[in-house]
Phi, psi and omega in degrees: 000342179276346183281153178289161175258128182240128182228156174244133182231145172217142183211156174223136181220137173255119189245127172230148005279165179291131181264107182212148179231148176282123177229122179055041177080359178240152177275123182252124185268126181267342182212141183284156173286322179257109183261120179241142182207134172219133186206157171251122183249144176227135178229135179224126182278119175277310180226125178241009173053045170099354181299308184296319183295319180302318179288326175298314180298321180295320179294322178294322178295318179296319179296319179294320177300319179297318179295315181292330175297321175300315180297321178299317181294321178295320178295321179295318180295316180301319179294320178296313180299317180297319175300316179297316183302310187280340172292324177294318177300318180299314182293324178294319179292322177296322176296323179298318178297319175300322180293321179293324176294317179292324178298316178300312182292323178295321177297318181284337173297317180297324179295318180293320178299320177295317177298322178296320179295326181272357178082013178260006178222159177261158179296329178299328179297315181295318180296323181293316183288329175293322177298322178296321181292318180296321178298319179291326177298319179294325174297317178298321177299318177298318179294318179295323177297313175300319177300316180297319178297320181289328176292324176296318179294324177294320176299320180299315187275334185236346188079001181240128179259005182260136175224112181264008179292140181238344185223162174273079189264012180282132182219161181208144176285119184285146180211177178280171186291325181294313178298318181294324178294318178299321179293316180299323183293338180256341189240332183290131182301331178299314179293316180301316178293322179298318178291326177299323179293329176291319177298316177299319181293323176294323178293320178296324176297315181298321178294322179297320183293335182281352181298334181271359181276150179280172178227128174245128185213171175263146181225137177213149179207149175213141180181202178228149178199163175256182179105001179273124180285150007271348184261078190289342183272346183280140174278127185232145176292140179208157179208161180212151173220153178176183180245134179248146176228122182234131180221131178291139179246311184207131177226023179074018177079011182297321182296318176296322176294328177292321179294322176293324180295314182296325177293321177295323181292324176298316179296321175300317180291324176294323178289328178297326178293316177301313180299321180295323180294318178297316181294320181289325176297318176300315183291325180294311180302321178294317179296321177294320177295321179295319182295313180298317183294318184289329174297319177294320179295318179298316177301321183283338181284345183299315176296321178297317181293316179299319179294319179293322178294321180293318181294325179291317177300317181295321179293324179294317180295318180296323179293318179296327182273359176083006178260351179255174180235162180293337177293323174298318180298315183292317179298316180299316180295319179296316183293322179291319179298316182296320180292319181291316181293325178298314178299315183297318179300315176300316180296320177295317178295323178296318178298316180295322181295318178295321178295320178295319177296322177296316178303311183297323181282341177089017179291141177265102186254001181259000000 
């Protein structure tokens, strides 16, 4: 914008009436009928009273917005990858629980087969426990299918299909909702982009205000044209230099209306930040509530798991001694599996709630 502007112009004009006067009894023509002109023009602004600087500031704001947009995209991708990563951990742990259930049922099937051979069990008992095993195998197949889909998604998002994670090891320092919101307002990309939009709107307002400013510049031109007396038909070299001054006088009030529009846009962007703060405070409070609730749920599942393990061991002993039934084994296995999966689900939800809180606060964890 600081460089001069250079243009090439060429024109032809046919002008009537013919301009001529009688001199010494002869008609003398002062201007040609066919006017030809070709020139190279150059203009350079010496003083624009802030126009150029206002546009430079707007360009800087756009560049900063683009950089923050990249950070926002990185944060979104990181959150997506983290969700996939811990979903894989969840599925792997769920498959491990299924393996333990199948191992327990297979062991008890061997006991029933032995009892059937000795005549102390019925064939229906073996069929029932086999049906339970087949049902658990199908659940494992479903889990493996879901795991494969998540591994494919991990490869899509990262290019890597390997996940060595074994635990829900994501953690965040817990705080109250107000402090978390203050952190989000300074670090979260959503807030940063919203503030960038306010800066861009202010820059647009500044550019609009410069429309009423004058412009002082240098002007130069060189070329050839006809019309120089006395030989008006000859093409002759010509040039000019000078200083130009241009000032807007009247444009129907369009500039003032444009300024009002930009001021309204600024207010809208400021209100958008306030609305964003309200939304984020709600989401932060929800994330903190989820974290607290899942911590309590995990604590309460410990007794359920211990009770289910004891019941399973007792059912297994009763079956070996011939006093139990395969139904007791199946129920005990199902109850232990349900308790273990419930605890695993709570641990998974706790991890996701911490991840969500971290995303809302704008921490860079990748």
